[in-house]
C-alpha positions as CSV (number, residue, x, y, z in Angstrom):
1,M,74.2,109.7,112.3
2,S,74.5,106.5,110.2
3,H,72.6,105.8,107.0
4,P,71.6,102.6,105.2
5,P,74.0,101.8,102.4
6,S,71.4,102.7,99.7
7,E,71.2,106.3,101.0
8,I,74.9,107.2,100.9
9,S,75.6,109.7,98.2
10,R,78.5,109.4,95.7
11,Q,81.6,111.4,96.4
12,H,83.7,112.3,93.3
13,G,87.5,112.4,93.3
14,W,90.1,111.8,95.9
15,L,90.8,115.5,96.5
16,S,87.2,115.9,97.7
17,D,88.3,114.0,100.9
18,F,90.5,117.0,101.8
19,Q,90.1,120.8,102.5
20,F,93.1,123.0,101.9
21,S,93.4,126.3,103.7
22,N,96.2,128.6,105.0
23,G,99.0,126.1,104.5
24,R,97.1,123.2,106.2
25,V,95.1,120.3,105.0
26,R,92.0,119.0,106.9
27,V,90.7,115.5,106.4
28,R,87.0,116.1,106.1
29,K,85.9,112.7,107.5
30,T,88.0,112.7,110.6
31,D,88.7,116.4,111.1
32,I,92.4,115.7,111.3
33,N,94.4,118.8,110.5
34,L,97.9,118.6,109.2
35,A,100.5,121.3,108.3
36,V,101.6,121.2,104.6
37,D,105.3,121.1,105.4
38,E,108.3,119.4,103.8
39,K,107.7,116.1,105.7
40,L,104.1,115.9,104.5
41,I,105.0,116.7,100.9
42,A,107.9,114.2,100.9
43,E,105.5,111.5,102.2
44,I,102.9,112.3,99.5
45,W,105.5,112.0,96.8
46,A,106.6,108.7,98.3
47,W,103.1,107.4,97.9
48,I,102.9,108.0,94.1
49,P,105.3,105.2,93.0
50,Y,103.7,102.8,95.6
51,L,100.2,103.5,94.2
52,A,101.5,102.9,90.7
53,V,102.9,99.5,91.7
54,L,99.7,98.7,93.5
55,W,97.5,99.4,90.5
56,L,99.7,97.3,88.2
57,R,99.6,94.5,90.7
58,A,95.8,94.9,90.9
59,V,95.4,94.6,87.1
60,W,97.5,91.4,87.1
61,A,95.8,89.9,90.1
62,T,92.3,90.7,88.8
63,L,93.1,89.2,85.4
64,A,94.5,86.1,87.0
65,R,91.3,85.7,89.0
66,L,89.1,86.1,85.9
67,V,91.1,83.4,84.1
68,R,90.7,81.1,87.1
69,G,87.0,81.9,87.4
70,D,87.6,82.9,91.0
71,R,86.4,86.6,91.2
72,R,86.0,87.9,94.8
73,M,84.0,91.0,95.7
74,I,83.5,93.1,98.9
75,W,80.6,95.4,99.6
76,Y,81.9,98.3,101.8
77,A,79.5,100.5,103.7
78,P,78.8,103.3,104.5
79,D,82.0,104.3,102.7
80,R,84.3,102.7,100.1
81,P,87.9,103.0,101.2
82,R,90.4,104.8,99.1
83,P,93.5,102.9,98.1
84,W,95.7,104.4,100.8
85,Y,93.6,102.5,103.4
86,L,95.2,99.2,104.1
87,V,92.1,97.0,103.5
88,R,91.6,98.5,100.0
89,G,95.3,98.1,99.2
90,A,95.3,94.5,100.4
91,A,92.2,93.9,98.3
92,L,93.8,95.4,95.2
93,W,96.9,93.4,95.8
94,A,94.8,90.2,96.0
95,G,92.6,91.1,93.0
96,I,89.5,91.4,95.2
97,G,87.1,93.9,93.7
98,V,84.6,96.4,95.0
99,A,81.0,95.2,94.7
100,R,78.8,97.9,93.0
101,H,75.7,96.1,94.3
102,R,75.3,94.4,97.6
103,A,74.0,91.2,96.0
104,D,77.3,90.9,94.0
105,A,79.5,90.7,97.1
106,D,81.0,87.7,98.7
107,I,81.1,89.5,102.0
108,E,80.3,92.9,103.5
109,F,82.7,95.2,105.3
110,Y,81.8,97.9,107.8
111,F,84.1,100.8,106.8
112,D,83.6,104.2,108.4
113,D,86.6,106.3,109.3
114,V,85.2,107.7,112.5
115,T,86.0,107.1,116.2
116,A,82.5,105.9,117.1
117,G,79.6,105.1,114.7
118,E,76.8,102.8,113.9
119,A,77.2,100.0,111.4
120,P,74.5,100.0,108.7
121,L,75.1,96.3,108.0
122,G,74.1,92.8,109.1
123,G,75.7,90.8,111.8
124,E,77.9,88.8,109.4
125,A,79.8,91.8,108.0
126,L,83.5,92.2,108.8
127,N,84.2,94.7,111.6
128,V,80.5,95.1,112.1
129,R,80.9,95.0,115.9
130,C,83.9,97.4,115.9
131,T,82.0,100.6,116.3
132,D,83.9,102.3,119.1
133,V,87.6,102.8,119.0
134,S,87.7,105.8,121.4
135,K,90.8,105.8,123.7
136,S,88.6,105.2,126.8
137,H,86.9,102.1,125.3
138,V,90.2,100.7,124.1
139,A,91.8,101.2,127.6
140,E,88.7,99.6,129.3
141,T,88.8,96.6,127.0
142,F,92.6,96.3,127.4
143,E,92.4,96.2,131.1
144,A,89.6,93.7,131.1
145,V,91.6,91.3,128.9
146,F,95.2,91.8,130.1
147,G,94.4,92.3,133.8
148,Y,96.4,95.5,134.3
149,P,95.5,99.1,133.6
150,L,96.6,101.7,131.1
151,R,94.2,104.4,132.1
152,V,95.0,106.3,135.3
153,D,93.5,109.0,137.5
154,P,95.8,112.0,136.9
155,T,94.8,113.5,140.3
156,T,96.1,110.5,142.3
157,Y,98.6,108.7,140.1
158,H,102.3,109.0,141.0
159,G,104.3,109.1,137.8
160,P,104.3,110.7,134.3
161,V,100.8,111.0,132.8
162,V,99.9,111.2,129.1
163,E,96.9,113.3,127.9
164,K,95.3,112.2,124.6
165,S,92.2,113.1,122.7
166,E,89.4,110.5,122.6
167,K,89.5,110.8,118.8
168,N,91.3,108.3,116.8
169,G,94.3,109.2,114.6
170,V,94.9,112.8,115.8
171,H,98.4,112.2,117.3
172,D,97.9,114.9,119.9
173,G,99.3,113.1,122.9
174,R,101.4,115.1,125.4
175,I,103.0,114.5,128.8
176,M,101.2,116.5,131.4
177,G,102.9,119.2,133.4
178,S,102.3,120.0,137.1
179,G,99.1,121.9,137.6
180,D,97.7,121.3,134.1
181,A,93.9,121.5,133.9
182,L,92.0,118.3,133.0
183,R,89.8,118.1,129.8
184,S,86.6,116.3,129.5
185,D,87.3,115.3,125.9
186,C,90.6,113.6,126.8
187,V,91.8,110.4,128.4
188,Y,94.7,110.1,130.8
189,Q,97.1,107.2,130.7
190,R,100.4,106.2,132.3
191,L,103.4,107.0,130.3
192,I,104.7,103.8,128.6
193,D,108.5,104.2,128.2
194,T,109.6,102.7,124.9
195,T,112.7,104.8,124.5
196,D,116.1,103.6,123.3
197,A,119.5,104.8,124.6
198,D,119.4,107.7,122.0
199,G,115.9,108.8,123.1
200,S,114.0,107.5,120.1
201,A,110.7,105.7,120.9
202,N,109.5,102.4,119.5
203,D,105.9,101.6,118.5
204,L,104.7,98.2,117.4
205,R,102.0,98.6,114.8
206,T,100.5,95.2,114.8
207,L,98.2,94.2,111.8
208,C,95.5,91.7,112.8
209,V,93.3,89.7,110.4
210,G,90.6,87.3,111.7
211,G,91.7,88.2,115.2
212,A,95.3,87.1,114.9
213,P,98.5,89.2,114.4
214,V,99.9,88.6,110.9
215,L,102.7,91.1,110.9
216,V,104.3,93.9,113.0
217,W,105.8,97.1,111.8
218,L,108.4,98.3,114.2
219,K,108.2,102.1,114.0
220,V,111.0,104.3,115.4
221,K,110.0,107.8,116.4
222,P,112.5,110.6,116.6
223,A,113.8,111.6,120.0
224,G,111.4,114.1,121.6
225,A,108.6,113.2,119.1
226,R,107.1,110.0,120.5
227,F,103.5,111.2,119.6
228,A,104.3,112.5,116.1
229,I,102.7,111.0,113.0
230,H,106.1,110.8,111.2
231,N,108.6,107.9,111.7
232,R,112.4,108.1,111.6
233,K,112.5,104.5,110.3
234,A,110.4,101.3,110.2
235,S,110.9,97.6,109.6
236,L,108.8,94.5,109.1
237,R,108.9,91.9,111.9
238,E,107.3,88.6,112.5
239,P,104.7,88.5,115.4
240,A,106.6,85.6,116.9
241,E,109.7,87.7,117.1
242,I,107.9,90.4,119.1
243,F,105.2,88.7,121.2
244,S,105.2,85.6,123.4
245,R,102.5,82.9,122.8
246,E,100.6,84.2,125.8
247,E,100.7,87.8,124.6
248,S,99.5,86.7,121.1
249,A,96.6,84.8,122.7
250,L,95.7,87.9,124.7
251,I,95.8,90.0,121.6
252,G,93.4,87.6,120.0
253,Q,91.1,87.9,123.0
254,F,91.3,91.7,122.8
255,T,90.4,91.9,119.1
256,A,87.5,89.6,119.7
257,R,86.1,91.9,122.5
258,M,86.6,94.9,120.2
259,G,84.9,93.2,117.3
260,L,88.0,93.8,115.1
261,D,88.2,91.4,112.2
262,W,90.6,93.5,110.3
263,G,92.7,96.4,111.5
264,G,95.9,97.6,113.2
265,L,96.8,97.8,116.9
266,D,99.3,100.3,118.3
267,I,101.1,98.4,121.0
268,L,103.9,99.6,123.3
269,R,106.3,97.5,125.4
270,D,107.3,99.2,128.5
271,R,111.0,99.3,129.1
272,A,110.6,99.2,132.9
273,D,108.1,96.3,133.4
274,G,108.5,94.5,130.1
275,R,104.7,94.3,129.6
276,I,102.8,95.2,126.4
277,Y,100.1,97.9,126.3
278,I,97.5,98.3,123.5
279,V,97.0,102.0,123.3
280,D,95.1,102.4,120.0
281,V,92.8,100.5,117.7
282,N,92.8,101.4,114.0
283,K,89.8,99.8,112.2
284,T,90.4,102.0,109.1
285,D,94.2,102.1,109.1
286,V,96.3,103.7,106.4
287,G,99.4,102.1,105.0
288,P,101.8,100.6,104.5
289,V,104.1,102.8,106.6
290,I,106.0,105.2,104.4
291,A,109.3,104.7,106.3
292,L,109.4,100.9,105.4
293,S,111.8,99.8,102.7
294,W,110.4,98.9,99.3
295,R,111.1,95.3,100.1
296,D,109.2,95.4,103.4
297,K,106.3,97.3,101.7
298,M,105.9,94.6,99.1
299,R,106.3,91.7,101.5
300,S,103.7,93.3,103.8
301,M,101.2,93.9,101.1
302,D,101.6,90.3,99.8
303,R,101.0,88.9,103.3
304,L,98.0,91.2,103.9
305,G,96.5,90.4,100.5
306,R,96.7,86.7,101.2
307,A,95.3,87.1,104.7
308,L,92.4,89.2,103.4
309,E,91.7,86.6,100.7
310,G,91.7,83.9,103.4
311,L,89.3,85.9,105.6
312,V,86.9,86.5,102.7
313,A,87.0,82.8,101.7
314,S,86.4,81.6,105.3
315,R,83.8,84.2,106.3
316,G,82.0,84.8,103.0
317,R,78.9,83.0,101.9
318,V,77.3,82.0,98.6
319,R,76.3,85.3,97.0
320,Q,72.7,84.6,96.0
321,S,71.8,83.1,99.3
322,R,73.1,85.9,101.5
323,F,70.9,88.8,100.5
324,A,67.3,87.7,100.4
325,D,66.2,91.3,100.4
326,G,67.9,92.0,97.0
327,P,70.6,94.5,96.1
328,A,70.7,97.9,97.5
329,E,70.0,100.6,94.9
330,G,72.6,103.2,94.8
331,P,76.3,103.4,95.3
332,V,78.3,104.3,98.4
333,H,81.3,106.7,98.1
334,A,83.2,106.3,94.9
335,S,86.8,105.4,95.0
């Protein structure tokens, strides 16, 4: 159930986003459940210096904007993103603040880390039309734009079939075995073979702003763990290195149909037919990818910060003329 921005209660502290029990951590908003193991602990520790650098950069960028008299603000609803979400990290990097009142914002942003929801904002808000990122909707939109299917009927398809939950971000994909029962809460897709000679799998996390790819993170998954959340290594690539002009144009058409103004696409290139397949849409993506080098992390955030700044400048309106109904009383989730 969605609520108007004025009715969302304040949530105190980052740790309130999580529930810890029996050696596992559950993300309350998304119900994602992770084992607290060495890999997860290592990734959490890797985030600490990044967040420190991000906050220092935010202080510098904010002061620079104040000196220039060019303060920018975003109103997020129904939630305010934490700094580990890419849109908040990019905003901090660019010195773009969080509006405490709706009337203070240059632009609104629909931010709700759920698979399907209802945006409590007006039609000019960023991502306001991106309310359904379920696997079935993504596959349906992909086929409509690209002209070839990702989703298959597992009872008639001849070839390896992948079963995935409809939910976003759970990383529960698996290759079906013979005789496996079908589940109503899952989708079934053809297996996209992205493996190298050593068995590792390649994912193309493609960050799109204003409908266009701005950067690609080439993520390499360990052999036998193509659906895992952890990456063996990752590197920053230019979209033009990875996609043809025609593919980039189709990606733009896809984001337009999905209503995605800001977010990341999980794209796979099949080794057999050479075509790309968009398998996931992340409207509330987390990042940058831990496995990136420090240089690639900083270059990525600089590019995303500038892209977000450009998006706000091009899509935002004069503050006082936008909100004739006045400011909403009451904050959304605290950061």
